[in-house]
Structure formats: C-alpha cells, structure tokens
N, C-alpha and C positions, 0 to 999 in steps of 0.2 A: 513713535514711528517705528515700523518694522525694519528688519534687516534683509528680508527675502524679497526679491523683485516679483512683480506681477508677471504671470506667465504671458509671453508674447502672443501665444495662440489665442488667449482670451481676448486680448486687445484686437487682434486681427479679425476674429470671428464677429465681435461686437460691431466693429467698423463696417464690415461687409454687410451685415444685416441692417444696419442703420442707413446705409447708402449716402451718408453725409459727405464722404471724402472724395467722391468721384468727380466733383467739379472744382477741385482745388488746384491752385497753381503753386508750385514749389520752385525756388530759385537756388541754384548752387553756384555761388560766385567762386571761381577757381574749381569748377566742377569737372574740368578735364584733368585735374591732378589726381594724385594717389588717393587721398582721403575723400576729397569732394566727389571724385568720380565713382569711388566705391560706394559712398553713401547714396548717390543717385541710382546706381544699379541695384543696390539692396532695396531701395524704395520701389523701384520698378518691379522687382520680383514679388514684393509684398502686395502691390496693387494687382498683379496678375493672379496671385493666390486668392485675394479677396473676390476678384471677378469670377473665379472658378466656383466660389461659394454662392454668390448672388450676382447675376448679370446686371450691369448698369443699363440705364436708359440709353437709347441710341446717341443722344447728343451730350451725354455725360462723358467728357474726355479729360482726364487729369493731364496737366501740363507740367513737365519737368524741364526746367531751363538750366542748361549748363553753359558757363562762360569759360573762355580760354583766352590767354594773352595773344597768341598768334594763330595763324592759319594752320601751322604745324601742330599746335596743341589740339586744335579742333579735329584735325584729320586723325591724329593718334587716338583720341577718344572715340571718334566715329568707328575706327577699326575695332576698338575694344568693344563698343556697343554691339557691332555686327557679330563679332566672335561670341559674345555672351548669348545673343539670341540664337545663333546657329547651334551652340552647344546644348541649348535647352529645347529648341523647337525644330531644328533642322533647317536646311538651306531654302526650303520652299516657303518659309514664313519670315524671311528677312524684312526689316522695316522698309517702308516706302517713303521716298523723298517727297516732302510737301513743304513748300515755302523755305523757311530757314531751319528746317529740322526734319525729323523722321517720325512717321506714325507706325507704331508697332501693330502687329496683327491683332493684339489684344485690345487695341484702342487707347493706348497711352501715347501722347505726343511728347517726344523728346526734342526740345528746341535747342539750337546751338547759336551762340552769339560770341563775337569777339569783344572783349572788354578788359581793360587794365586799370587798376587803381593807381592813379598818378596825381602828384601834387601840381606839377607844372610840365605838361607834355612836351613843350618846346625845348626844355632843357634835358629831357631824358636821354637823348642820344649824344650827350656832350662828349663822351669818350670816343665816338666815331669821328669826331672832328680833329684834324691835325692839331697837335699841341700848340704850335705857334699861332694858330688861328683862333684858339678858344677865347682869349681875353676880349678880342674885338667883337666876336659873335655874341658873347654873353653880355657885354656892355650895351650893345645895340638892342638886344632883347629886353634887358632890364630897364633901359631908358624908355622903351616903348610902353612899359606898364606902370612906370612911376612918374612922378613930377620932377622937373629939373631940380637937382640938388636933393631930392628925396627918393632916390631909387630904392634904397633898402626898405623904406616905409611902404613903397608900392609893392615890393615883393612880399612883405608881411601881410599886406591887405589881401593880395590875391590868394595867398596860401590859406589865410584864415577863413576865406569865403568859399573855398573849394569843398564841394560835396559830391565827389565822383560817384559813389555807390548809390546814394539816394536819387541822384539825378538820372543815373542809368535805369534804376527801377521804375521811376516815374515815366520815363520815356518808353520803356518796354510795356508798361501797363496800358498805354494808349494803343498798343498793337493787339491787345486781347479783344475777344468778342465784346460787344457793347455791354452785355449784361454782367460782365466780370470786371469792368473797369472801375466800378465803385467799391468793389470788395478788396479786402486786404489779401496779400499773399498768405497762404497757409503757413509757409515757413521760408526763411532765408537762411541758407547754410553757407558759411564762409569757410572754405577749405584752404585758404591761403595762409602761409606762415607769417603772422603779423610782425614779430620781432625782426625777421630777416627782411621783410618788405620795407619796414621803417628804416632799417640800417641802410638799405639800398637807396631809398629816397634821400636820406640825410647826406649820403656821399655826394650825389650830384647837386643837391641844394647848397651844401657847403662849398663845393667847387665853384658854383655860380657866385655865391656871396663873397668868395675870396677875391673876386675881381671888382668888388665895389670898394671904392676908396673910403677909408675910415672905419671899416668893419672890424670890431674887436671880438675877443672870445665871448664876452658877455652878449654881444649882438648875435653871435652864432647860437649860443644857448637859448636866446629868446626865439630864434628861428625854429629850433627844435621843439620848444614848448608850444609854439603856435601851431606847428604841424601836427603834433600829437593831439592838441585840443580839437583841431578841425576834424581829425579822424573820429574822436569820441562823439563830437556833435553830429557827424555823418551817421554813425551807427545809432545814436539816440533818435534821430529823425526816423530811421527805418523802424526802430522798435515801437515808437509812439504812434506812427501814422501809416506805416506801409505793410507791416507783417505781424501776424499773430505770434509767431515764434521766430526768434533770431538766435541761431546757434553758431558758435565760432570754435573751430578746431585750433587750439593754441598749443604751445610747446614751452617747456622750461628751457629750451635752447641747448642745454648740455646734458639732458637726460639723466640726472642723478649722479653723474661721474664727477662729483666734487665733494669736498668735506664741508660740513656746516656745523659750527659749534657756537655756543653762547659765550659772549665776552661782555661783562657789565650789562647783562640782560639783553644784549643785541646780537642777532645772528651774524657770524663772520664766515664768509665763504672762501674756500681755497680750491683753485682749479686743480683737477686731477685727471682730466680727460686726456685720452691718448689716441683718439680715433680721428677727430676732425682736423681740418686744415688749421684750425685755431688752437691746436693741442698745447702750444707753448705760449699762447697769448692771453694775458690777464684781462684783456678787453672782453673776453668771452664772459667773464663774471659780470661785467657791466651789462652785457646783453641779457644775461640770465636774470639779473635784478630788474631790468627794464621789462622783461617778459612778465615777471610777477606783478609789477606796477600796472601793466596793461590789463592783466587779468582782473585786478581789483577795480580798476576804473570801468572796465566793460561790465563787470558784474553789478556795479552800483547803478548802472543805467538800464538794467534789466536784460542784458545779453547773457545767454547761457554759454558759459565758457568751458569747453572740454579741454582740460590740461592733460597732456600726455608726458610721462616721464621720458619717453623717447618714442618716436614713431617714424616709420618709413614704410612706404608701400611698394609692393611688387605688382604694378598694374599692367605690365607687359613683359613677356619673355620674347626677345627678338631672336630670330633664327637666321644666321649667316647675313647679318645686316651691318653696314658700316656704322662707325661710332663717331659722332661729332667731336671735334677738338674742343677742349675746355675753353670757355669764353675768355678767361684771363690770358691764356696762352695766345689765343687769336688776337687779343688786344695788343699784346706785346709785339707780335709779328707785324702788326700795322704801324706801330710807333717806332720800331727800331729803324735806323737810317738805311740799312742794307736789306736786300732780299735774300733770306737764308737758304731758300730752296725755290725752285721754279714754281711760280703761282702763289707764293706766300703772301703777297700783297694784292692778289687778284680781287677785283671789285666788279660789281654789277655793271652792265653796259649803260650808256647814257640814257637810253629810252626808259630803262627800268628805274633809274634814279629820278627821271622827270615825273614818272607816275607817282612817286612818293613825295613830290613837291619839294625837292631839295636839290641843290646844286653840288652837294658834297658826295664824295665816293662812299659807297656802302659795301662793307665786306660781304663776300659770299660765304656759304657754309663750308668751312674747312673740315675735312675728315682726318682721323688719325691714320697715319701711314707707317709702314715698316720700311726702314732704309738702313744702309750701311752706316755704322757709327764711327766716331772719331776716337783714336787711341793716342793718348798723350801721357808723358811722364808726370807723376804727381809733383815732383820737385824739379824746379828750374825748367819748366816747359818752354819750348820755342815760342817766338812771337811771330804771328802772321795771320792774315784773315782766313776764314774758313767758310765753305758753303757745303750744303748737304744735297744729296739726291732727293728728288720728290718722293720716290719710293712707291710701294704698292699699298693700296688701301687695306687696312686691317678689317677683317670680317670674322669675328669669333663665331664659332658654331652656335653658341647661345650667349646672349647678354641680357641684362635686366634693365628695364626703364622704370623710373619712379618719379613721375611728376616733376616737381621743382628740384628734386635731388639729382636728376640727370641719369646717367648711365653708369652701371657698375657690374662687376663680375659676380659669378656664383660664390666665389670665395669671399669677396667683399661682403655679400649679404649674409653668408654663413657666419662669419666672424662678428658682424655687427649685431645680428639677432642674438648671438650667444652672450657676448660680453656686455651689451647694453640692455639686455632683456627687453627687446623692443616689442611694443604692442603692434599687432598686425593691422594693416589698413582695413581689413574686413571687420574686425571687432569694433574699431573706431567708427567706421562707416555705418555699422549696424546700430550703434547707439544714436548717432546723429539722425539716421533715417527713421528710427522708431519714435524718437521724441518729436521729430519734425512732423511725422504723419499722425501719430496718435496722441501726442501731448505727453506730459510728465507722468512718471510712474506713480500710481496712487498709494502704493504700499511703502515703497522705499525710493524716494526721488533720486534720480540720477544726478540732479543739479541742486543740492541743498544750498540755499543762498546764492543760486545761479552759478555755482562752480562745481564741476565734476573733476576730481583729480584721479585720472584713470591710470592705475599702476599696471605693472606687467601682469599678464594673464596667461592662462594655460593655452589660449588659442594660438600662441606663437608656434606650438608644435605643428600646426597645420602648415606653417611656412617650411619647417624642416621636412615635412612629408613631401613637399614640392621639391625642395633643393636636393633631396636625396633620392629622387627618381633616377634610375640608372643613367640616362643621357646627360642629365645635369651634373650628377656626381662625377661622371667621367671627365667633365670639364676641369675638375680639380686634380685628377689623377693622371692625366695624360702627359704632362710636361710640355705640351705643344700649344696649349691655349693660354690666353692672358689670365693671370690670377688676380690682377688688380687693374682697374681703369682709372682715368684721371679725375672723374667727377667726385668720387666718394673716398674719404679717408685721408689721413695725413701721409706725407712722403715716407715717414718711418713705417707706417702700416703697409704701404705699397712695396717698399723695399724688402720688408720681411717676407711678404708673400712671394715676391719674385725670386728671392733667395731659395725658398722652398721649391719653387718651380725648377730652378737649376739643379737642385739635388735630385728631384724626381727624374728630370731629363737624363742626368748622368747615370742614374740607376737603370733607366730604360735602355740606354745605349750599352751599358755593361751587360745586361741580361738579354739583349736582342739576339734572337735566333736567326742570324743572317743566312744560315745555310738553308732555311726554310723557303727562300725565294726560289720559285720555279726557274730552272735553267733556261726555259723557253718562254718566260713570262711575256704576256701581252702588255707592252708598255702603254698602249693607248688606254687601257682600262685599269692600269695599276694605280692604286691609291697608297702613296708612301706613308701618310699619317695613319691610315687604318692598319697597314701592315705593322708599323712600329708598335702600335698599341696592342694588337692582337698577338704579336710574337715577342713580347717582353713582359716583365712583371711590374705591377704597381709597387711602389716603395712601402715597406712595412718597417715598424720600429725594430723588429727582430733583425732586419737586414742591416740597419745602420748602427746597431749596438757595438759591433766589432770593427767598424770602419776606422782606419788609421788616418789621423789628421794629415800627416805628411803626404800620403798617397792621394787623399782626396784633394788636397791643395794643388798637387801637380796636375790632376785630371781636370780640376776646375779651371786651372790656368789655360788648359787646352780649349775648354769650352769658351772661356771669356775672351781669349785672344784670337779665336778662329776667324779667318777671313774668307776661306773657301771650304766647300764640303770635304775636300781632301784632308784639310786640317783636322776634321773630326773623325775621319776614317781610321786614324791611328788608335782610337779607343776601341775599335772593333774591326780589326783587319780581316779581310776575307782570305780563306785558305786556297781559293781557286781563282784568284784574279787573272783575267785574261783568257780563261778557258771558255767562258760563256759570256758573250758580249752583252746580251740582253739582261742577264743577271747582274753584271757589273753596272749597267746603266740604272737598273732599278735600285741597287744599293746606293748609287750616287744620288738618286732622288730622295732617298730616306735621309741621307746626311744633309742634303740641301734643305729639306723640310726642318730638320733639327736646327740648322744654322739660322733659318728664318725665325724660329722660336727664340733663339738667343738674341738676335738683333731686335726683336720686338721689345725687349725689356728696356734698353736705353731709349728706344723710340717712344716709349711711354713715360719717359722722364726720370728713370732710376739709373744713375750711373753705377758702373761696376768697377771695383778696385781689385786688382790682382797683382801678384808678384811674378817677375821674370828676371832671372839672373841677378837676384838680390835687389832689384829696383822695383818700385811700385808704379803701376800705370793705371790710368783712368780710361774707361771706355764709356763714351757719352754721346747722346744725341744733341739736337740743337736746343733742347730745353732740359734744365737741371732742376727737378722738382724740389730737392732738399734746400735749394737756395732761391727758388723761384726766379731763375736766371736764364736768359738766352745766351747761347754760346756763339759769339761772332768772331772770336779770335782763339788761337790755340792756347793763349794764356788767360782767357776770360775767367776761368774758375780761380786760378791762382791769384790773379789781380784783384778779383772781387773779395776774396777772403783776406788778402793783405790790407785792403782799404777798410774793410769792416773791423779787422783786428785793431787798426789804429784808432778807430772810433771807440771801440771797446776799451782800449787802454785809457783814453781820455776820460771816459765815463767812470771807470773804476778808480782812476786817480782822484776825480772829484768826490767820489764816495768814500775815499780812504781805504779802498779794498786793495789787497795785494794783487800784483799783476802776473798773469800767466804768460807763458811763452806763446809764440805764434803756432808752434806745433801742437800745444795743448788746445789752443783755440780751434785750430783746424780739426783736431781729433774730436772735439766736442760736436762739430757739425757732421763729421763722418759717422759718429756713433749714434747721435740722437736725431739726425736730420733725415736719414733714409738712404744713405749710400749703401750699396751692396758690397760688403767687405769679404772677399774670398781669400784673404791672406791667412796663413797658419798662425794666427795670433788672437789676442783678445783686447778690445777696448772696453773699459767699464766706466760708465758715466753716471754720476749722481746729481747732476745739475739739470733742472727742468727747463731753464732757458738761459740765454747768454746775458741777460740783464743783471745777473748776479756774478760774483767772483767765481772764477773757474779753477783757481789754484787748489790742488789736492782733490779736485772733483773728477778728474780724468786720469785714469790709470791704464798703463799698458802692461799686459800680463802675457806670459809665454806658455803656460801650461794649465791644466785643469786644477791641480792642487793649489796653485796661487790664486786662481779665480775663486775656488771654494772658500779659501781662507778670507779673501776680501769680502765675499758675500756674507759670511758669518759675522763680519765686523759691522755690517750695515745695521742701522736702526730698523727693527722689524716694521714692516708695512710702509716703509718709506719708498719713494720713487727711485728707480734705477733703470738703466738699460745697457745693453751690450751689443757688440758686433764682432765679426771675425769668426773664422771656422772653428777655433777652439771653443769659443763661447757657444756657438750654434750647436755643435755636437754635444757639448756638455749639457745644454738646456734640453735637447731632445732626449738624451739618455735619462736625465732626471725625470722628465715627463713620463717616459716609458716605465721607469721604476714605480711611479705612482699608478699608472694605468694597469700594470700587471698585478697590483694588489687586489683587484676586484675579484670577489668570490661570490658565486651565485647563491651559496648557502646563506649569505648575509642580506639577500634581497636588495632593497634600494639603499641600504646603509652606505654603500660606497659611491653614492651620488654621481659626481662628475666623471668618475672612472668608466662609466658605461657609455659616455657620449661618443667615444671614438669607435667606429665600426670595426668588426673583425671579419676576416675572410672565412671561407668554408673550413680552413684548417686551424682556425683560432688565432691566426696572426693579426696583430693590430695594424690597421692601414693608416698611413700618414695622410690625413685629410687636411690640407693647408688651412682652410677656414677655421676649423676647430683648433688646430695647433696655434694659430694666430690669436684666437680668443684666450687660450690658456697662457700664451706669452704675456698678454696685457694684464691678466689677473696676477701672474707671478711677479710682474714688475710694479705692482702697486697701483694698477689702473682699473681695478674692478669697479663695477657699479655698486653704489650704496643702496641696498635693498633691505637691510636688516637681517637677511638670511644669506649674505654673500659668501659665507664660509662654505656653502654647498657648491660653489662654482669653481673651486680650485684653491690651491695654497699659494701664499706669498713666498717668493724665492724659488729657485730652480730645484732645490732639494729641501726636504723637510729637515728642520733643525733637530739635532739629536736630543732625545729626552734624557735628562740626567738620571743616573742610577743612585738612589738615596738610601738603599738598605743599610749601609754602614753608618749613615748620619742620623738615623732615627733611634733614639734611646730604647733599649729593651728588645730590639729586633735582631734575631739570629739570621744572618744572611744565608746560612746553609739549610735553614728550615724549608721543608717542602711538604 
C-alpha cells in the first residue's frame, strides 16, 4: 500500500465524466455544526466543480441533508450557507427556498431538518424542572413505561430498543422522489461529538434512575452498557441497510494533552490538560478512554471513524452580536432561590409553553451583560444579601461561533490552535466530504481498518491567517474587547487572558494622547473606543521590561477598584480641564469606555483581587467561574471556601495526608482556579487538583529571585502555575528573553520565537492568545506530539547550562 494519496482532482474529474454521483443523497447528522457543516459545504463546492466540467441531466439533483438540534442551529447554518454562496457567486444567485430546504443555482438541493439523537426525549429537559418537582415527574414518567414493580426493567427495555438515527433516516427516505426511495444513501456523515453526547445522555438517565427505588451502582452501570449497545446497533443498521458509506467525526476528548506510558504492558494515562473546564478533573481520562472504546466498537461494525487529536471549527465570525449566557450559569440562575438581577428567572409566556406541550416554565435565552461588580474584603467579609443590576448586553466587535463548542473570543481561538495543535474544520470536512462523495482513496486509504487518526496538519496556518487579519488582531490588542468568553476554556485560562487585557488597557491609558482631542469635538460623532485605540500604543514586550512592580500594582489597584470614570482619570489627568467643555466631555467618555472594559471582566466570571491600604479585596460579579459559584451574599465566596476546606480536611485525614491551613487551601483556588491576582506578590502552586494534599504545594513569594529559586527546585516538565503581579511580569520578561533570541540568519531554527509578531520598528507585540499558549507550554501543559520541543520551553526561564571545562580531564579552559 502506498503512502501518497490519490490526487483529488483525478477523483473529481472521473466522477464528473461518469455522471454517477449526480443523483446521490448525502446526510449530515449534526450538519449544522462546525465539522459536519464544513463537510457539507466542501461537498457542495465539489459538486459545483463537477457540474462545471460536465452538466448533469435536468432531473439529476444531488441532495445534501443537514440536521440541527434546534431552529437556532438551522438558522445559523442557513446564514452560513447563504454567505458561502454569496462569496462565490454573488447576491444574484442566492439559493431559492423550496419545501424544507434550498435549491442552489447550480442545482444542488440543501435540505434542512431538525433532529436530535436522544435516548428518552421526555427526560431530556429534566433540569428545566424545579428541583423539588423532579422526583414526582420522573416517577410518573417511568411508571408509564414500565410494569408495576419493574420500572427499571421498563427503562432498560425502552433504551435498548431506541434507534433514533436509523428511524430518522427511514422516515426521511420516504420524503424522497419515488425512484430514490429504494436506493441507499450515498453517505451518512455524523458530525456530532459522540463522547460528549453520551456523557450528556448518561447525566439525565442517571438522574432519572436515581429516583427509582432500589437502583444500585451496578444497575446504573447496566444502564450505561445498554445505552451504548443501542447506539452501536443503531449505527450498525445504518451501515448494513441504509447507506453505502457511514463516516463519523470522533475525538480523543482531550486532544493529546495527557501523558501515556506503559506499565506492566498496559497503557496508563495521566491528565495534563490545562485548557478545558475539566482541566483538573480525572474523569476526563475516563471520557478519553471511552472515546477510544467507541472508536473500536464503531470500526468493527464498518463505520469509518475519523479520530482527531483535537478539533474545533470556526464556522462563523459574528460582528457586534450578543453572546448567549453559558447554559450551566443559566441553569444555576433558575435553581437559586433568589433573583440575582432583574429578569434572571424570566420565562416564556404561557402560550409559548403551551405550544411546547408542557406546563413547566421554560427559560428564555439569556445574554451576557456588563454590570457594576461587587467589591468585598477577602478576609472577614460582611454578611448580607446582594443583588446586581441587569446591565448592558455585551456585543463584542467580533466573536467566534463553533457549532457545539459555543462562542469564544479571538484570543481563545488563537491560544487553542497554538497549544493544542488543532486540526481545522476545513481539513476534517474535506476528508469526510471526499470519502463520502468519491469513496476510499485507492492508493493510500484514509481509513485503514475503518479508522483514520488525523493528527495536526499544516492547514491550521489558514486559521492564523484569519485570526491575524487586522480587524480580528485588533480585538486582542485594544484592551477594550473581551479576551475570553464563557463557553471555551478553563477559568484559569480565562483569568490569564483577562489579566493581560488589564495590562494592555493600563498601557493604553498611560500612552493616551489626550491632548489630541479636538477642543471643539462633535460629541454626537465622537467614538471614544476608536480614539483610545488610535491615540495610544499597543503593549510591546519592550514596554513592560522595565515596569516597576510596585508602581504597576498601584495603578492596577486604580483600575480594579474604579467605580466612576473620574477614578480612572487620575491615570491620565488633562492639563486643561475646564477650559474646553466639549473636550472634557469627550475625555469623560473615553474613561467611561475604559471603565466598561474593566467591569466586563467580573461580568464574565473572573473575579479580581487587589490590595488597598494593606488589605485584599475581591471584585466579583454574580458568577465566580473559578468556583462555579453564584454570589447571593457578601460572604458567599468566603463561606463556600470554608465549607469546602472542611470537606478537604476530612478527606485528607482519611487518606493519612498532612493537613494544610485554610489560607493555603484558599491560595490554591486563587492560584490555579482563575482569580485575577493584581497584588504585588506571587503564589506558586504545584498541585493539579485539591484531591491531593496541599501542604508544601502552595508557596507565597515576594520577589523575583525567590520565585526563580523555587522554579529551579521543581522537577523538570512537572506541572506548576502562578499568579500575582511579580510572577506575571517575571514570566513575561522571561518570554521576552526567549523571543529576542530569534536571529534571521538561523532561518527557522528558532521555531516558536517567530510566532509573536513585530511592529514596523521591530518591537515584539504582546498578543494575548499567543502569550497564553506559551504560558501553558511553560507550565507543563504542552500537547504531546513528539515534536513538542518546537513549541516553547518548560519553565519561565531556560535552566542554566553548566560549565564543565574544568571537570573534563585533559582540557585547558584557557584554550581558544
């Protein structure tokens, strides 16, 4: 078998001349998502190219069916489809609406259907039911499907017989023209993430089973096995009787960011991921192992499984659009007994609920808002209820949507693609579409033994070509736009990006040419954000090299504690206040816009720590991402940590581990959880999670020399993380020392050092997404690729190489 693939052009030309593919029907389950939607659009473009070579007969119309979970998914994909057509053929040839889809001007029918893979639809919305009502609702439902005294057996029987995908395909086949109803689909592409989908189903199935009397852990495990078996049977039926090709876009769940070693001949995995919400959760290893098991089971029944080491798509760049609140936060707002802000528990009106055939309240779509935050002392906070203003809807200039991954920022995407070496949706979609349309590669099969392990490829550079277009790059450099959103990344990742945003904003205010405001400025047309960006400088590494920690801490305290625009004006006082009224008002608008950027950070879930008069304060919104906690009282954070600390002490006592202090336990969460620590100090944490003993794993350090000494004591390539301004500036200066080593004379030998862009004067620009990727590499969170040494070094500084001239016999150290 060869190693070189067959040329795609050869396959395309052959298929066009044969005219065999023009009456095919292809189904993309999850086709409105990132990979599935891209595969459909790639196939559409190939069909159009084939038609440009040989025109099909008038009644030869290929059908591409895409399914989405909700009407919102379908609408988002429809918009993507129309933009795709407009970009290629112009607005005069947009698709025409026909029945439940659209016919392109080239004669390809793109059908759109709502469909969701579900084991038990009636239980899927269980979390929308008030907690106290759930047991009765579940018992009534399960009693209706089982026999008296055999409710669990009835549940098993229903799940074992469920075949949602094949049932949907059979039903859709009856909608096809009569001459196509007896033919198989040419391909069925499943673009849904099966490990995540299964985990979601198991959550609500276990919730249901927990209300059945006598259900044990063994019974729950049996439920899991039955559900997984029914999925395999469903796919097997599709492969054997419904479709010529069945392709499934799979994932290893943690993208290679784990260690795998052999022990007694068996692979042992250790989680090392630092990006996802599960970064500290060993259950992610279980999910990864389940993903591997699924891949083996699917391959054995003839499903072509495309396994990606990590994949995320950029299927839409949204412009000045609101961002939905993360579903878990929305759920917490519904379940908490108080209304934290006006409209937090708002539901659809009764007539809308009736149309959904339910008498239960249904939550409406909540959007992320920017609102004034709460400032409380870290130690001994007062006790009293709190509420928050509803605030203004956040509308970033640009945000990114990625199918099931939700919404994230340009910086999120930049960091993810760098540190996880992500395969782009385009390359994955191209593989799926090519095999689905033309069949397997005859020279070098993509799917030997039905499995394609698609590793990182060069095509990700096309993603950076997009992300570094000037308008998108400006999102990272302004200090005014969100650098991390709630859908993607761990709280630590979010907090680190937001910290860099505050550094950039401080530098913008420091370098702002406020005198450039026209004394007679037209306030009606004055854009404070545009003025701030155009009349200040982006932060470069050369700027921050000589920053004084004490001065930065004082100025950061001004940023963090600001309540009014006037509080920020002390950072850049005008020399002519009061002389020109319009100019003063324009300056006020600039500081008002900067204040909004600061408030945005706690509003997105990242609390800010700062010092004032020797005391530490927390500035927080109603949601604390590092603790996944809603703030309903001024002492919510303190009370939560103290309760968790008592649980931790009991667990450590049972394990025989030494007990840490409450301050050490709290410092662990501050350092590794994602609090933004603007104090002039350092916390160094070497514990990956709080399930282990924390004694001697949390250190408080006051200066760079102490931090350097502690880092050199760490085991090389082990995990660690830091927070605090001393550590932040130390890390950035260490990165600068590495970046400035780059010499053009050495070509590409200096690898990662060329990743940070330079300005026209050769200064190295601080691009938060790239900086965040380097942080994760330096803290032992790099992706295992076998070539990961090209991605950066472990540690904030390179360890000194010993001088051994005097130790080697027969060598004269003075020789030259």
